[in-house]
C-alpha positions in Angstrom: 116.0 110.4 123.4 116.2 106.7 122.7 117.1 104.8 126.0 116.5 101.2 125.1 116.0 99.1 122.0 114.8 95.5 122.0 115.1 93.4 118.9 113.8 89.8 118.3 114.1 87.7 115.2 115.3 90.5 112.8 117.3 88.6 110.1 120.4 87.2 111.9 119.7 89.0 115.2 117.8 86.4 117.3 117.5 88.6 120.4 119.2 91.8 121.5 118.6 94.5 124.1 120.6 97.7 123.6 121.0 100.5 126.1 122.0 103.9 124.9 123.8 106.9 126.4 122.2 110.3 126.0 125.3 111.5 124.2 127.4 109.8 121.5 126.7 106.1 120.9 129.0 104.4 118.4 128.5 101.0 116.7 131.4 99.1 115.3 131.9 95.6 114.0 133.3 93.6 111.1 131.9 94.1 107.6 128.8 91.9 107.3 128.3 91.6 111.1 124.8 93.1 110.9 125.1 96.9 111.3 122.7 97.5 108.5 120.3 95.1 110.0 120.3 97.2 113.2 119.5 100.4 111.2 116.7 98.4 109.5 115.3 97.6 112.9 115.4 101.2 114.0 113.7 102.2 110.7 111.0 99.7 111.4 110.2 101.0 114.9 110.0 104.5 113.3 107.3 103.4 111.0 109.3 103.1 107.8 108.5 100.5 105.2 109.9 97.1 105.7 109.3 93.7 104.0 108.5 90.3 105.5 112.1 89.3 104.5 113.3 91.0 107.6 111.8 88.2 109.7 114.4 85.7 110.9 114.1 82.4 109.0 112.0 79.8 110.8 110.2 82.2 113.0 106.6 83.6 112.8 107.3 87.2 113.5 109.9 89.8 114.3 109.4 92.2 117.2 111.1 95.6 117.8 110.4 97.9 120.7 112.0 101.1 121.8 111.8 103.3 124.9 112.1 107.1 124.5 112.3 109.4 127.5 112.4 113.2 127.9 110.3 113.7 124.8 110.0 117.3 123.7 107.0 119.5 123.1 107.1 118.8 119.4 106.5 115.1 120.1 103.9 115.8 122.7 102.0 118.0 120.2 101.9 115.2 117.7 100.8 112.7 120.4 98.1 115.1 121.5 96.7 115.4 118.0 96.6 111.7 117.8 94.9 111.4 121.2 97.8 109.5 122.8 99.0 110.3 126.3 102.7 110.1 127.4 103.0 109.9 131.2 106.3 111.2 132.7 107.6 112.1 129.3 108.1 108.5 128.2 107.1 106.8 125.0 107.2 103.1 124.3 106.9 102.0 120.7 106.4 98.5 119.5 106.2 96.9 116.1 105.6 93.3 115.0 106.3 92.1 111.5 104.8 88.7 110.7 106.3 86.3 108.3 103.1 86.4 106.2 103.7 90.2 105.6 101.3 91.5 108.3 102.3 94.2 110.7 101.1 95.5 114.1 102.2 98.8 115.7 101.6 100.0 119.2 102.3 103.3 121.0 102.3 103.1 124.8 100.5 99.7 124.4 97.8 101.3 122.2 97.4 99.7 118.7 97.9 102.2 115.9 98.4 102.3 112.2 101.9 102.2 110.9 101.3 105.7 109.4 100.8 106.9 113.0 104.0 105.3 114.1 105.8 107.1 111.2 104.3 110.5 112.1 105.6 110.1 115.6 108.9 108.7 114.5 109.6 111.7 112.3 109.5 113.9 115.5 111.9 111.6 117.4 114.7 110.6 115.2 116.5 111.8 112.1 118.6 109.2 110.2 121.4 110.1 107.8 122.7 107.3 105.7 124.9 107.0 102.7 121.9 107.4 100.3 121.3 110.9 101.8 124.5 112.0 100.0 122.5 111.5 96.8 120.5 114.5 97.7 123.6 116.6 97.2 124.0 115.0 93.7 120.4 116.0 92.8 120.3 119.9 92.3 116.5 119.8 92.3 116.6 118.7 96.0 118.9 121.5 97.2 115.9 123.9 97.5 114.5 121.5 100.2 117.7 121.8 102.2 117.8 125.6 102.0 114.1 125.9 102.9 114.6 123.6 105.9 117.4 125.8 107.1 115.5 129.0 106.4 112.4 127.8 108.3 110.3 128.8 105.3 107.4 126.6 106.1 104.9 129.4 106.8 105.9 131.4 103.7 105.8 128.2 101.6 102.4 127.2 102.9 101.0 130.7 102.2 102.5 130.6 98.7 101.2 127.1 98.0 97.7 128.1 99.0 97.6 130.9 96.4 99.5 128.9 93.8 97.1 126.0 93.9 94.2 128.5 93.6 95.9 129.9 90.5 96.4 126.4 89.1 92.7 125.7 89.7 91.6 128.8 87.9 93.9 128.1 85.0 92.6 124.5 84.7 89.1 125.8 84.7 89.9 128.2 81.9 91.6 125.6 79.9 88.7 123.2 80.4 86.2 125.8 79.2 88.3 126.5 76.2 88.8 122.9 75.4 85.1 122.1 75.8 83.9 125.2 74.1 83.3 123.5 70.8 81.6 120.6 72.5 79.4 122.9 74.4 78.5 124.9 71.3 77.6 121.7 69.5 75.5 120.5 72.4 73.7 123.8 72.6 72.9 123.8 68.9 71.7 120.2 69.2 69.4 121.1 72.1 68.1 124.2 70.3 67.2 122.1 67.3 65.2 119.7 69.6 63.4 122.5 71.3 62.6 124.2 68.0 61.4 121.0 66.4 59.0 120.0 69.2 57.8 123.5 69.9 57.0 124.0 66.2 54.3 121.3 66.5 52.6 123.0 69.4 51.6 119.7 70.9 49.3 119.4 73.9 49.0 116.5 76.3 46.7 113.7 75.1 46.5 115.1 71.6 47.5 111.9 69.9 44.5 110.1 71.5 42.1 112.8 70.4 43.3 112.8 66.8 43.1 109.0 66.7 39.5 109.0 67.9 38.3 111.7 65.5 40.1 110.1 62.6 38.6 106.7 63.4 35.1 108.3 63.2 36.0 110.1 59.9 37.2 106.8 58.3 33.8 105.1 59.2 31.5 108.0 58.5 29.5 106.4 55.6 28.8 103.2 57.5 27.9 105.1 60.6 25.6 107.4 58.6 23.7 104.4 57.1 23.2 102.8 60.4 22.0 106.0 62.0 19.6 106.7 59.1 18.1 103.3 59.4 17.6 103.7 63.1 16.0 107.1 62.6 13.7 105.7 59.9 12.6 102.8 62.1 11.8 105.2 65.0 10.2 108.1 63.0 8.9 106.2 59.9 8.3 107.8 56.5 5.5 108.8 54.2 4.4 105.2 53.6 5.2 103.6 56.9 4.6 104.5 60.6 7.6 104.5 62.8 8.1 103.1 66.2 7.4 106.5 67.8 4.0 106.9 66.2 3.0 103.3 66.8 3.9 103.6 70.5 1.9 106.8 70.7 -1.1 105.0 69.2 -0.7 102.1 71.6 -0.7 104.6 74.5 -3.9 106.3 73.3 -5.7 102.9 72.8 -5.4 102.1 76.5 -5.8 105.6 77.9 -9.6 105.5 78.3 -9.5 102.4 80.4 -7.0 103.5 83.1 -9.9 104.6 85.4 -11.8 101.3 85.0 -8.9 98.9 85.4 -6.2 100.2 87.7 -3.6 97.7 86.4 -3.7 99.5 83.0 -2.6 102.9 84.4 1.1 101.9 84.8 1.2 100.4 81.3 -0.2 103.6 79.9 2.5 105.6 81.7 5.2 103.4 80.4 4.0 103.5 76.8 3.8 107.3 77.1 7.4 107.5 78.5 8.7 105.1 75.8 7.2 107.2 73.1 8.8 110.4 74.4 12.2 108.6 74.9 12.1 107.2 71.3 11.2 110.6 69.9 14.1 112.1 71.8 16.5 109.4 70.5 15.2 110.0 67.0 16.0 113.7 67.2 19.5 113.0 68.7 20.2 110.6 65.8 19.2 113.4 63.4 21.8 115.6 65.0 24.5 113.0 64.7 23.6 112.5 61.1 24.0 116.2 60.5 27.4 116.2 62.3 28.7 113.3 60.1 28.9 115.7 57.2 32.8 115.3 57.1 34.8 118.1 55.6 37.5 116.7 53.3 40.0 119.3 54.4 39.4 118.4 58.0 40.0 114.8 57.1 43.2 115.6 55.4 44.4 117.7 58.4 43.7 114.8 60.8 45.8 112.4 58.7 48.6 114.9 58.4 48.6 115.7 62.1 48.5 112.0 63.0 51.6 111.4 60.8 53.4 114.3 62.4 52.7 113.0 65.9 53.8 109.5 65.0 57.0 110.8 63.5 57.9 112.9 66.6 57.0 110.1 68.9 59.2 107.7 67.0 62.1 110.1 67.4 61.6 111.2 71.0 58.9 108.8 72.3 57.7 106.2 72.4 54.7 108.0 74.0 53.6 111.6 73.5 54.3 112.3 77.2 58.0 111.3 76.5 58.2 113.8 73.7 56.9 116.6 76.1 59.4 115.4 78.8 62.3 115.6 76.2 61.2 119.1 75.4 61.3 120.2 79.0 64.6 118.5 79.8 66.2 120.0 76.6 65.0 123.5 77.4 66.4 123.2 81.0 69.8 122.0 79.9 69.9 124.7 77.2 69.1 127.3 79.8 71.8 125.9 82.2 74.5 125.9 79.5 73.6 129.4 78.4 73.5 131.1 81.7 75.0 129.1 84.6 78.7 129.0 83.7 81.0 131.7 84.8 82.2 133.7 81.9 85.8 133.5 80.6 86.2 137.2 81.1 85.5 136.9 84.8 87.8 133.9 85.1 90.6 135.6 83.3 90.2 138.6 85.6 90.5 136.3 88.6 93.5 134.6 87.1 95.3 138.0 86.6 94.5 138.9 90.2 95.9 135.6 91.5 98.9 135.8 89.2 99.8 139.1 90.8 99.3 137.7 94.3 101.4 134.6 93.6 104.2 136.6 92.0 104.3 138.9 95.0 104.4 136.0 97.5 107.1 134.3 95.3 109.2 137.4 95.5 108.8 137.5 99.3 109.8 133.8 99.5 112.7 134.4 97.1 114.1 137.3 99.2 113.7 135.2 102.3 115.8 132.4 100.7 118.4 134.9 99.5 119.0 136.2 103.1 118.9 132.7 104.5 121.4 131.6 101.8 123.9 134.1 103.0 123.7 132.9 106.6 123.7 129.3 105.4 126.9 129.7 103.4 128.6 131.3 106.4 127.6 128.6 108.8 128.3 125.7 106.5 131.7 127.1 105.5 132.6 127.3 109.2 131.6 123.7 109.6 133.6 122.6 106.6 136.7 124.4 107.8 136.4 122.4 111.0 135.9 119.2 109.0 139.3 119.7 107.3 138.0 121.3 104.2 139.3 124.9 104.7 139.7 125.7 101.0 136.2 124.8 100.1 134.0 127.6 98.9 130.3 127.1 99.0 127.9 129.1 96.8 124.1 129.0 96.9 123.2 129.7 93.3 119.7 131.2 93.2 118.1 131.7 89.8 114.6 133.2 89.3 112.3 132.0 86.5 108.8 131.0 85.9 106.5 130.3 88.8 106.3 126.7 90.0 105.1 124.9 93.1 108.5 125.9 94.7 108.1 129.6 93.9 110.1 131.5 91.4 113.5 130.1 92.4 115.8 127.3 91.3 118.5 126.5 93.9 121.8 124.7 93.4 124.8 124.4 95.7 128.1 125.0 94.0 131.5 124.3 95.5 135.0 125.2 94.8 137.3 122.6 96.4 140.5 124.5 95.7 141.6 128.1 96.0 141.2 130.0 92.7 138.8 127.6 91.1 135.3 128.6 90.0 132.5 127.1 92.0 130.9 124.1 90.1 128.0 121.8 90.8 128.7 119.4 93.7 127.9 116.4 91.6 130.7 117.2 89.2 133.6 117.7 91.5 132.9 116.3 95.0 134.5 113.0 96.1 132.7 110.5 98.3 134.5 111.7 101.4 133.8 115.3 100.5 130.1 114.5 100.1 130.0 112.9 103.5 131.6 115.9 105.2 129.5 118.4 103.3 126.3 116.5 104.2 127.4 116.3 107.9 128.0 120.1 107.8 124.6 120.6 106.3 122.9 118.3 108.8 124.6 120.0 111.7 123.6 123.5 110.6 120.0 122.4 109.9 119.8 120.4 113.1 120.3 123.6 115.1 116.9 124.7 113.7 114.9 121.7 114.7 114.0 120.0 118.0 114.5 116.4 117.1 116.3 114.7 120.0 118.1 111.9 118.3 120.4 111.9 115.2 121.6 108.7 113.6 124.5 108.6 111.2 124.9 105.4 109.2 128.5 105.2 107.9 129.0 109.0 107.6 132.7 108.1 107.4 132.5 106.7 103.9 135.4 107.9 101.8 137.3 109.7 104.6 140.3 108.8 106.8 143.0 110.2 108.9 142.6 113.8 110.0 139.3 114.3 108.2 137.8 111.2 110.0 139.1 112.6 113.4 137.4 115.9 112.6 134.1 114.2 111.8 134.4 112.3 115.1 135.0 115.5 117.0 132.0 117.1 115.3 129.8 114.2 116.2 131.0 114.5 119.8 130.1 118.3 119.8 126.7 117.6 118.4 126.1 114.9 121.1 126.5 117.6 123.7 123.2 119.1 122.4 121.3 116.0 121.4 121.7 112.2 121.3 123.8 110.8 118.5 124.0 107.2 117.2 126.7 106.5 114.7 127.8 103.4 112.7 131.4 103.6 111.7 134.4 101.6 110.4 137.0 104.1 111.6 138.9 104.2 114.9 139.2 108.0 114.8 135.4 108.2 115.2 134.9 105.1 117.5 137.3 106.5 120.1 134.9 109.5 120.6 132.1 107.4 121.8 130.5 107.9 125.2 128.9 104.5 124.7 130.7 102.0 122.4 128.6 99.0 121.1 130.0 96.1 119.3 128.0 94.2 116.6 129.4 90.6 116.3 128.4 87.7 114.1 129.0 84.2 115.5 128.0 80.6 114.6 125.8 78.9 117.1 125.1 75.3 116.1 124.1 75.5 112.5 122.8 79.1 112.6 124.4 82.5 112.2 123.7 84.8 115.2 124.4 88.5 115.5 124.7 90.0 119.0 125.1 93.6 120.2 127.0 94.3 123.4 128.3 97.4 125.2 132.1 97.5 125.6 134.0 98.5 128.7 137.3 100.3 128.6 139.5 97.2 128.0 137.1 95.8 125.4 137.1 99.1 123.6 140.8 99.1 123.5 140.9 95.7 121.7 138.1 96.8 119.3 140.0 100.0 118.5 143.2 98.0 117.9 141.3 95.6 115.6 139.8 98.5 113.6 143.3 100.0 113.1 145.3 96.9 112.4 143.1 93.9 111.8 142.8 90.6 113.6 146.5 90.1 114.5 146.5 92.5 117.5 149.9 93.4 118.9 150.9 95.1 122.1 151.9 98.2 120.1 148.4 98.3 118.6 146.9 98.1 122.1 149.2 100.9 123.4 148.2 103.1 120.4 144.5 102.3 121.0 144.9 103.2 124.7 146.5 106.5 123.7 143.7 107.2 121.1 141.1 106.7 123.9 143.0 109.0 126.3 143.3 111.7 123.7 139.6 111.4 122.9 138.7 111.8 126.5 140.7 115.0 126.7 138.9 116.6 123.8 
């Protein structure tokens, strides 16, 4: 429970330290005194979103700190998951909001993200404000209330798991169907590429080979003439000796003198070798001349093949290696599109299985809600009777339809405010005061299911007065016997129920407006109750009535 709250530089609150009872704590004060600012400060320490406008004008930062004691196992579990220790069951929360918009949060002096502060805050305090009544005005939110009462978390989580799996399969099927035409077009495109390149039966380096052979073919005449001339010079003809024969004759002319003059011997050897080499060259030239007998068909083929390779390289190149890489990649992608994707038949079978599973779980959840709805109506009706609404009939209208993230149900609370009237949507017939009491009844019934130690009611008395207000006060008093309650009110019937009465006052100090919060003793409470009942001009009779109110409240 919340034991102490310290506030510095929050709007018109310069500095305030507030101590709380473990039972019913009531805040009163004139309109505009700063009760909403106090709630904003509590929201800030619970990790809720606040803006830099909350910082008091002329100061660098606002600081809010709160001390909680006797924290329960639900809080300890969250702290343990966050790696935060809480000695002696105490928890100290601090939050600084700077005027430049920055924010710093601490839990037991350890710096944390505001999201951590929020996660912890949700286990410590539940705040009910006037805006919560709007939940009753929005039928789509009623299912949340019933599920909270029914403790449906495990069933909902199990249902959500299967439902999201079903959604995933359905999206995959839709995606396949949507992209089927694109896929077919792409596969046709890839097949054309593979067929086109394969038809040419290209091998690596073929373009270079063709280019070399074609270059020779184009220059065959000139090459033949050059080779013929070289062969004639080496081998000679009928009229002229060639270089081979002349070299042989030179060799023979010096041969007989190799024994007489030793220096001639190597010359002879060289001449003999030269003659042999030139004769060999002449024969090789003859072979080349024979090979240069170009076939016109071969020449046409080489030109045609060269054109084909240039065309395919222009389309998929620039190099022939790039063409072969395109072929390989296209074939791989075509294979992947053809065989890697799960078939629609298999997916549809899985979808049918999941649909049956989700439908079954939705039915279990629906039955659970129906049984819980009967108990819910009984308990809320009992609460409403106590809150001076004995003729109100509450109905949990449960309709089943298509499967959604919430199951197969749509839930709406209907009420009949007067005997004999058909139940109708709350939004159409409930007044502001009735909404407040209905929400209090719901909160009280649901609160019995959770383990949150502190409940805050911000102006739950809106639209009520007299006997109804007294009943709300009594109900808050009853709730405070089980858990700590903080309540902001304008009504004396509720204020007299307080175990700890706090007054929020706005005063002028110098040229600044300052709001203070102080705990009232019995005499001070009497004057405040009298002020709430009759205004600023307090008479002895008002004080006597206030005294009696306080005595009556103590005896309840």
